[in-house]
ROVEX-430761 format. One record per residue: z, y, x of N, C-alpha, C in turn; residue in one letter; residue number from 1. Coordinates in steps of 0.2 Angstrom, whole numbers. Each point is the difference from the previous one (the first is absolute). Example, Ala and Ser with C-alpha at 12.3 -4.5 7.8 and 13.67 -1.06 7.14 Angstrom:
<pts>
39  -28  66  0  6  -4  0  6  4  a  1
-4  5  -2  1  6  4  3  5  -4  s  2
</pts>
This chain:
<pts>
0  -6  4  0  6  -4  0  6  4  m  1
-4  5  -2  0  7  3  3  5  -5  r  2
3  6  3  3  4  -5  -2  7  1  f  3
0  3  -6  -2  7  -1  6  4  -3  g  4
1  6  1  5  4  -2  -2  6  -4  l  5
2  1  -6  -1  6  -4  4  6  3  f  6
-4  6  1  4  6  1  1  4  -6  i  7
6  2  -1  2  4  -6  -4  6  0  p  8
-4  1  -6  -4  6  -1  2  4  -6  q  9
4  -3  -4  3  4  -6  -3  -4  -6  g  10
-5  -4  0  -3  -3  -6  6  -4  -4  w  11
4  -3  3  5  -4  -3  7  4  0  r  12
-1  6  0  6  5  0  5  -2  6  m  13
-4  -2  6  4  -2  5  1  6  6  d  14
-1  6  -2  1  6  4  5  5  -4  l  15
2  -2  -6  4  5  -4  7  2  4  v  16
1  6  -1  6  3  4  -1  2  6  g  17
-6  -1  3  -2  3  7  -5  6  -2  i  18
1  5  4  -4  6  -1  -7  -1  2  q  19
-5  2  -4  -7  -1  1  -2  2  8  p  20
3  5  2  -2  2  7  2  -5  5  a  21
5  -5  -2  2  -5  5  -4  -7  -1  e  22
-4  0  -6  -3  -7  -1  -4  -3  5  h  23
-4  5  3  -5  -3  6  4  -2  6  w  24
6  3  1  4  -2  6  3  -7  -2  t  25
2  -1  -6  3  -7  -2  -6  -5  1  v  26
-6  1  -3  -5  -5  0  -2  -1  7  m  27
-1  6  4  -3  -1  7  5  -4  4  r  28
6  1  0  5  -3  4  1  -7  -2  d  29
-1  -2  -6  1  -7  -2  -7  -4  2  l  30
-5  4  0  -7  -3  2  1  -1  8  a  31
3  4  3  0  -1  8  5  -5  1  g  32
5  -1  -4  5  -6  1  -4  -6  -1  y  33
-4  -1  -5  -3  -6  -2  -6  -1  6  a  34
-2  5  3  -6  -1  5  3  -3  6  d  35
7  1  1  3  -3  6  4  -7  -1  g  36
-1  -2  -7  4  -6  -2  -5  -6  -1  a  37
3  -4  -4  -4  -7  -1  -5  0  -6  a  38
-1  6  -3  -5  1  -5  -7  0  2  w  39
-4  -4  -4  -7  0  2  -4  6  -3  d  40
3  3  -6  -4  5  -3  5  4  -4  s  41
-2  7  -2  4  4  -4  -5  2  -6  l  42
3  1  -6  -3  1  -6  2  6  -4  w  43
-4  3  -4  2  5  -5  -4  -2  -7  v  44
2  3  -5  -3  -1  -7  -5  5  -1  y  45
-5  -1  -3  -5  5  -2  1  2  -8  d  46
5  4  0  2  2  -7  2  8  0  h  47
-1  3  -6  1  7  0  7  2  -4  f  48
2  -4  -5  6  1  -4  5  -6  1  h  49
6  2  0  5  -5  1  1  -5  -5  t  50
3  -6  2  2  -5  -4  8  -1  1  v  51
4  -2  -5  -2  -3  -6  -3  5  -6  p  52
1  6  1  -2  5  -4  -3  6  3  l  53
-6  3  -2  -3  5  3  5  6  0  p  54
0  4  6  5  5  0  -3  5  5  s  55
4  6  1  -2  5  5  3  -2  7  g  56
3  -6  1  2  -2  7  -6  -1  4  e  57
1  1  7  -6  -1  4  -3  -7  0  a  58
-7  0  1  -4  -6  1  -5  2  5  t  59
1  -1  7  -5  2  5  -6  -4  0  h  60
-6  3  1  -7  -3  -1  -1  -4  6  e  61
-3  -6  -2  0  -6  5  -5  1  6  a  62
-6  3  -1  -5  1  5  2  5  5  w  63
3  6  -3  3  5  5  5  -4  5  s  64
4  -4  -3  5  -3  4  -3  -5  5  l  65
-6  -3  -2  -3  -5  5  -2  4  6  m  66
-3  6  -1  -2  4  6  6  2  4  a  67
6  2  -3  6  2  3  3  -6  4  a  68
0  -5  -3  3  -6  3  -5  -3  6  f  69
-6  1  -1  -5  -2  5  1  4  7  a  70
2  7  -1  1  4  5  7  -1  3  a  71
5  -2  -4  7  0  3  3  -7  2  s  72
-4  -5  -1  1  -7  2  -5  -2  5  t  73
1  -6  3  -4  -2  6  -2  -8  -1  s  74
3  -4  -4  -1  -7  0  -1  -3  -7  r  75
4  2  -4  1  -3  -7  -6  1  -4  i  76
-2  -5  -4  -6  1  -5  3  4  -6  k  77
-5  4  -3  1  5  -5  -4  -2  -6  l  78
4  -1  -6  -3  -2  -6  2  4  -6  g  79
-3  -1  -6  2  3  -6  -1  -6  -5  q  80
5  -1  -5  1  -5  -4  1  2  -7  m  81
-6  2  -4  -7  0  3  -3  6  -2  c  82
-5  2  4  -5  5  -2  -3  -1  -7  t  83
0  4  -5  -4  0  -6  -7  2  1  a  84
-4  -4  -1  -7  1  1  -3  6  -3  m  85
2  1  -7  -3  6  -4  3  7  2  s  86
5  0  4  3  6  2  -4  4  5  y  87
-4  -3  4  -5  3  4  -7  -3  0  r  88
-5  4  1  -6  -2  1  0  -5  6  n  89
-3  -6  -1  1  -5  5  -4  1  7  p  90
-5  4  0  -3  1  7  4  6  3  v  91
3  4  -4  5  5  3  6  -3  2  y  92
2  -5  -3  6  -4  2  -2  -4  6  l  93
-6  -3  1  -2  -3  6  1  5  6  a  94
-2  6  -1  0  5  5  7  2  2  k  95
4  1  -5  7  1  1  4  -5  4  v  96
-2  -7  -2  4  -5  4  -3  -1  7  a  97
-7  1  1  -3  -1  6  4  6  5  a  98
1  6  -2  3  5  4  7  -2  2  t  99
4  -3  -5  6  -2  1  0  -6  5  a  100
-5  -4  0  0  -6  4  -1  3  7  d  101
-4  5  1  -2  3  7  7  3  2  i  102
3  4  -4  7  3  2  5  -5  3  i  103
0  -6  -4  5  -5  1  -3  -5  6  s  104
-6  1  2  -3  -5  5  0  -7  -2  r  105
-2  0  -7  -2  -7  -3  6  -3  -3  g  106
4  3  -4  6  -3  -3  0  0  -8  r  107
-5  3  -3  0  1  -7  -1  -6  -4  i  108
3  -1  -5  -1  -6  -5  -2  3  -6  q  109
-5  -3  -4  -2  3  -7  3  -4  -5  m  110
6  2  -3  2  -3  -6  -4  3  -6  g  111
-3  -4  -4  -4  3  -6  0  -4  -6  i  112
0  4  -6  1  -4  -6  -3  5  -6  g  113
0  -3  -6  -3  4  -5  4  6  -3  g  114
7  0  1  4  5  -2  3  -2  -7  g  115
6  3  -2  3  -2  -6  5  5  -3  w  116
2  5  4  5  4  -3  -3  6  -4  y  117
0  -2  -7  -4  4  -5  3  8  0  e  118
6  1  1  3  7  -1  -3  4  6  h  119
-1  -2  6  -2  4  5  -8  0  0  e  120
-3  -5  -2  -8  1  -2  -1  5  -4  w  121
3  0  -6  -2  6  -5  3  6  2  r  122
6  1  3  2  6  3  -4  3  5  a  123
-4  -4  4  -4  3  5  -7  1  -2  y  124
-2  -2  -6  -6  1  -3  -5  -5  1  g  125
2  -6  2  -4  -6  1  -2  -4  -7  y  126
3  2  -5  0  -4  -6  4  -6  1  g  127
-2  -5  -4  3  -7  2  -5  -5  -3  f  128
-5  -1  4  -5  -5  -3  2  -7  -1  p  129
-3  -4  -4  2  -7  -1  0  -4  7  p  130
3  -6  0  0  -4  6  -7  -2  2  p  131
-4  -1  -4  -7  -2  2  -3  6  4  k  132
1  6  -1  -3  5  4  4  1  6  v  133
7  0  0  4  1  6  -2  -6  5  r  134
-1  -6  -2  -1  -5  4  -8  0  2  l  135
-4  2  -4  -7  1  2  0  5  6  g  136
3  6  -1  1  4  6  3  -3  6  r  137
5  -4  -1  2  -3  6  -5  -5  4  l  138
-3  -3  -4  -6  -5  3  -5  4  4  d  139
-3  5  -4  -5  4  4  3  4  5  e  140
6  3  0  3  4  5  1  -4  6  g  141
3  -6  -1  1  -4  6  -6  -2  4  v  142
-6  -1  -4  -6  -1  4  -2  7  4  q  143
1  5  -3  -2  7  3  4  0  6  i  144
7  -1  0  4  1  6  -2  -5  5  l  145
-1  -6  -2  -2  -5  5  -7  2  4  r  146
-5  2  -4  -6  2  3  0  6  4  d  147
4  5  -2  1  6  4  3  -1  6  a  148
5  -4  0  4  -2  7  -4  -4  4  w  149
-4  -4  -2  -4  -5  4  -6  4  3  r  150
-4  4  -4  -6  3  2  0  7  2  d  151
5  4  -2  1  7  1  -4  4  -5  g  152
-4  -3  -4  -4  3  -5  -1  -4  -6  k  153
1  3  -6  0  -5  -6  -4  4  -6  v  154
-4  -5  -3  -3  2  -6  2  -5  -5  s  155
1  2  -7  2  -5  -5  -2  3  -6  f  156
-3  -4  -5  -2  2  -6  3  -5  -5  d  157
6  2  -3  4  -5  -4  1  3  -7  g  158
3  -3  -4  2  2  -7  5  6  0  e  159
5  -1  5  5  5  0  -1  5  6  h  160
-3  -2  6  -1  5  5  -7  0  3  y  161
-2  6  2  -6  0  4  1  4  6  q  162
-3  -2  5  1  3  7  -7  0  3  v  163
-2  5  3  -7  1  2  0  2  8  d  164
0  -5  4  -1  1  7  6  4  3  g  165
6  -2  -2  6  4  3  2  -3  6  a  166
1  5  5  2  -2  7  8  -1  0  y  167
3  -5  3  7  0  1  0  -1  8  v  168
0  5  3  0  0  8  6  5  2  a  169
4  -2  5  -1  -7  3  3  -5  -5  p  170
-2  -6  2  2  -6  -4  7  -2  3  k  171
4  -4  -4  7  -2  2  -1  -3  7  p  172
6  0  3  0  -4  7  0  -7  -1  l  173
3  -3  -5  1  -7  -1  -7  -4  -1  q  174
-1  -5  3  -6  -4  0  0  -2  -8  d  175
-6  0  -3  -2  -1  -6  4  4  -6  n  176
2  6  3  3  4  -5  8  -1  -1  g  177
2  4  -5  8  0  -1  1  -6  -4  i  178
5  -4  1  2  -6  -4  1  2  -7  p  179
-2  -4  -5  1  1  -7  5  -4  -3  l  180
5  3  -3  6  -3  -3  -2  1  -8  w  181
-2  -5  -3  -2  1  -7  6  -2  -4  i  182
3  5  -4  7  -2  -3  -1  -1  -8  a  183
3  -5  -3  0  -1  -7  -1  -7  -1  g  184
1  -2  -6  0  -8  -2  -5  -1  -5  g  185
-4  5  -2  -5  -1  -6  -4  -6  2  g  186
0  -5  -4  -3  -7  2  -8  0  -1  e  187
-3  4  -4  -7  -1  -1  -4  5  4  k  188
3  6  1  -3  5  4  3  2  7  v  189
6  2  0  3  2  6  0  -6  5  t  190
2  -6  -2  0  -5  5  -7  -2  3  l  191
-5  1  -5  -6  -1  2  -3  5  5  r  192
2  6  -1  -1  5  5  3  -1  7  i  193
6  -2  -1  4  -2  7  -3  -6  3  a  194
-3  -5  -4  -3  -6  4  -6  2  3  a  195
-4  6  -2  -6  2  3  1  4  6  k  196
5  4  0  1  6  5  6  0  4  y  197
6  -3  -3  6  2  3  2  -4  6  a  198
3  3  5  4  -3  6  7  -2  -2  q  199
2  4  -5  7  -1  -2  0  0  -8  y  200
5  -3  -3  2  1  -7  7  2  -1  t  201
2  2  -6  7  2  -1  1  -2  -7  n  202
5  -5  -1  2  -2  -7  7  1  -1  f  203
2  -1  -6  7  1  -2  4  -6  4  a  204
7  1  2  3  -5  3  4  -5  -4  p  205
-2  -1  -6  3  -6  -4  -3  -6  2  e  206
3  -5  2  -3  -6  3  -5  -4  -5  p  207
2  -1  -6  -5  -3  -5  -7  4  0  t  208
1  7  -1  -6  4  -1  -4  0  7  a  209
4  1  5  -3  0  7  -5  -6  1  f  210
3  -6  -2  -3  -6  1  -7  -1  -4  a  211
1  3  -6  -6  0  -5  -5  4  2  h  212
2  7  2  -5  4  3  -4  -2  6  k  213
4  -4  4  -3  -2  6  -5  -6  -2  s  214
1  -4  -5  -5  -5  -2  -6  3  -3  e  215
1  6  -4  -6  3  -3  -4  3  6  v  216
3  3  5  -3  3  5  -4  -5  4  l  217
3  -6  1  -4  -5  3  -6  -3  -4  a  218
1  0  -6  -6  -2  -4  -6  5  0  q  219
2  7  0  -5  5  1  -3  -1  7  h  220
4  -1  5  -3  -1  7  -5  -6  0  c  221
2  -5  -3  -4  -6  0  -7  1  -3  q  222
0  4  -6  -6  2  -4  -4  4  4  k  223
3  5  4  -4  5  4  -2  -2  7  l  224
3  -6  2  -2  -2  7  4  4  5  g  225
6  3  -2  4  3  5  6  -4  3  t  226
3  2  5  5  -4  3  7  2  -3  d  227
3  -4  -4  6  2  -3  6  0  6  f  228
-1  -4  5  6  0  5  -1  6  4  d  229
-5  4  0  -1  6  4  3  6  -3  a  230
2  -1  -7  3  6  -3  8  -1  0  i  231
3  5  3  7  0  1  3  3  -7  v  232
5  -4  -3  3  1  -6  7  4  1  r  233
1  5  -3  6  4  1  3  1  -7  s  234
7  3  1  4  1  -6  5  6  2  a  235
2  4  -5  4  5  1  7  -2  -2  n  236
5  2  4  7  -2  -2  5  7  0  f  237
4  1  -5  5  4  1  6  -3  3  t  238
2  3  5  6  -4  4  6  5  0  v  239
5  -3  -2  7  3  1  4  -6  3  v  240
2  0  7  3  -5  3  6  3  3  v  241
6  -5  -1  6  2  3  4  -5  3  g  242
5  1  4  3  -5  4  4  -5  -4  t  243
2  2  -7  3  -4  -4  -2  1  -7  s  244
2  -4  -5  -2  2  -7  3  6  -2  e  245
6  2  2  4  6  -2  -4  6  3  a  246
-2  -1  6  -4  5  4  -7  2  -4  d  247
-3  -6  -3  -6  1  -3  1  4  -7  v  248
6  -2  -3  1  3  -7  2  8  2  k  249
3  1  5  1  7  2  -6  4  1  d  250
-5  -3  3  -6  3  2  -4  2  -6  r  251
0  -5  -5  -4  1  -6  3  5  -4  l  252
7  0  0  3  6  -4  -1  7  3  q  253
-1  0  6  -1  7  3  -7  2  -2  r  254
-5  -5  1  -7  2  -2  0  2  -8  v  255
3  -4  -4  0  2  -7  3  6  -1  r  256
6  2  3  3  6  -1  -4  6  2  d  257
-4  -1  5  -4  5  3  -5  2  -5  r  258
-3  -5  -4  -5  2  -5  3  3  -6  l  259
6  -1  -2  3  3  -6  0  8  2  v  260
-2  3  -5  -1  7  0  -7  2  1  g  261
-4  -5  2  -8  1  0  -3  -4  -5  y  262
3  -6  -2  -2  -4  -6  6  -1  -4  v  263
-1  -2  -7  6  -2  -4  3  -6  3  p  264
7  0  -1  4  -6  2  -3  -6  -2  e  265
-2  -1  -6  -3  -6  -2  -6  -3  4  a  266
-4  5  2  -6  -1  4  2  -3  7  v  267
5  4  3  3  -2  6  3  -7  0  a  268
4  -1  -5  3  -7  -1  -6  -5  -1  d  269
-5  1  -3  -5  -5  -1  -4  -2  6  a  270
-1  5  4  -3  -1  7  4  -5  4  i  271
6  0  0  4  -4  4  4  -6  -3  f  272
-2  -1  -6  3  -6  -4  -3  -6  4  a  273
5  -4  1  -2  -7  3  -2  1  7  g  274
2  6  4  -2  0  7  -6  4  2  g  275
-3  3  -5  -6  4  2  -7  -1  -3  g  276
0  -5  -4  -7  -1  -4  -4  -6  3  g  277
-6  -2  -3  -3  -6  2  -3  0  7  p  278
-1  6  3  -2  0  7  6  0  5  d  279
6  -1  -2  6  1  4  1  -6  5  s  280
2  2  6  2  -5  5  7  3  2  a  281
5  -1  -4  6  4  0  6  -6  2  t  282
4  2  4  6  -5  2  2  1  7  g  283
4  -5  2  1  -1  7  -6  -2  4  t  284
0  0  6  -5  -2  4  -3  -7  -2  p  285
5  -5  -1  -2  -7  -1  -3  0  -7  e  286
2  4  -5  -3  0  -6  -7  3  0  q  287
-1  5  4  -6  4  0  -5  -5  4  v  288
2  -3  5  -4  -5  4  -3  -6  -5  i  289
5  -2  -4  -2  -6  -4  -5  2  -5  e  290
1  6  -3  -5  3  -5  -7  1  4  r  291
0  3  5  -7  1  4  -3  -6  2  m  292
4  -5  3  -2  -6  2  -4  -4  -5  a  293
3  0  -7  -4  -3  -5  -7  3  -1  t  294
0  6  1  -7  4  -1  -4  -2  6  m  295
3  0  6  -4  -2  6  -3  -7  -1  r  296
4  -5  -2  -2  -7  -1  -6  -1  -5  d  297
-1  5  -5  -5  1  -5  -6  3  3  l  298
0  2  6  -6  3  4  0  8  0  g  299
6  3  -1  1  7  1  1  1  7  c  300
-5  3  4  0  1  7  3  7  2  q  301
0  4  -5  2  7  2  5  3  -5  y  302
5  3  2  5  3  -5  1  7  2  a  303
-1  4  -6  0  7  1  7  2  -3  i  304
5  3  3  6  1  -2  2  7  -2  c  305
3  1  -5  2  7  -3  8  0  0  y  306
3  4  4  7  1  0  2  6  -3  f  307
3  0  -6  1  6  -4  5  5  4  p  308
4  -3  4  5  4  4  -4  4  6  e  309
-6  -2  2  -3  2  6  1  7  2  a  310
-1  5  -4  1  7  2  7  2  1  a  311
5  -4  -2  7  2  1  4  -4  5  y  312
-2  -7  1  4  -4  3  -5  -6  3  d  313
0  0  6  -5  -6  3  4  -6  2  r  314
6  -1  -2  4  -6  2  -3  -6  -3  s  315
-3  0  -6  -3  -5  -3  -6  -2  3  g  316
-4  4  2  -6  -1  4  2  -3  6  i  317
5  2  4  1  -3  6  3  -7  -1  e  318
4  -1  -5  3  -7  -1  -6  -5  -2  l  319
-5  3  -4  -6  -4  -1  -4  -2  6  f  320
0  5  5  -4  -1  6  4  -6  4  e  321
6  1  0  4  -5  5  0  -7  -3  r  322
1  -1  -7  1  -6  -3  -6  -3  -3  e  323
-4  4  -4  -5  -3  -4  -7  -1  4  a  324
-2  5  3  -6  0  4  -1  -6  5  i  325
5  -1  4  0  -6  5  0  -6  -4  p  326
3  -1  -6  1  -6  -3  -7  -2  -4  a  327
-4  5  -2  -6  -1  -4  -6  1  4  l  328
0  3  6  -6  1  4  -3  -7  3  s  329
</pts>
């Protein structure tokens, strides 16, 4: 297993209580820490409005952060989980990503998906087209990205996008372009797109669902003649890890209490009921390792970890590094 680390950017209300002028310092310092530690990659979300409720709290823009992290780190890979295709013209996105890849000297990863957060779609004037349209744009957009990065010039005449001899120069530094992480578990369309184009996929970390999505992906690969074993399967985990069950409980309580005042108490309670939700890997190191080992044994080769404490307290990250990463790598 390899490991990525989400950097708090505000989307999950994980910078509340910190002055906006200090946000970049918090994000930069944590990215620098990860750059010198055991993490293979760092990640941000491509969203504009907070969850679990839209609010006026900060949510920093993903691709601006990509360029900033590219300049302020030296080793770690840099990704978004995941860029919404419809938020940016795909050939423009290819250009942005290629520039960030140059700045990073070849470390950008392209997490890409159809997009889902209706509130921010409508608020930003994108409408909210049906899944068929959003996924159609994903399919065409991924082809444009791939061709632009491979050839440095792209033309495309599709149902959703048209490109006429657009130069994307310089091309990314990485051979064959920037790796594509196609996120989502839609079985008829998204997983077929992944089977055609992805180097990585990203599924929900529930064992039964993960195994099923893997089988569907394998079926698409067989039909398309692509190599299923060459696609790395990943999942995202919310991690609250403590030295004891009492420590875990205290950490969860602190995270919950920090949210109160920004969301109703009932919402904060619901988030952390049962230890943090279906993507949770919460507990002592032994419990977290057991949870992730189950996923690893199902073929999950990459875990991207979100620590809700990260902007305020790195001790959980450090404990995970000491205990979980060596046991699972």
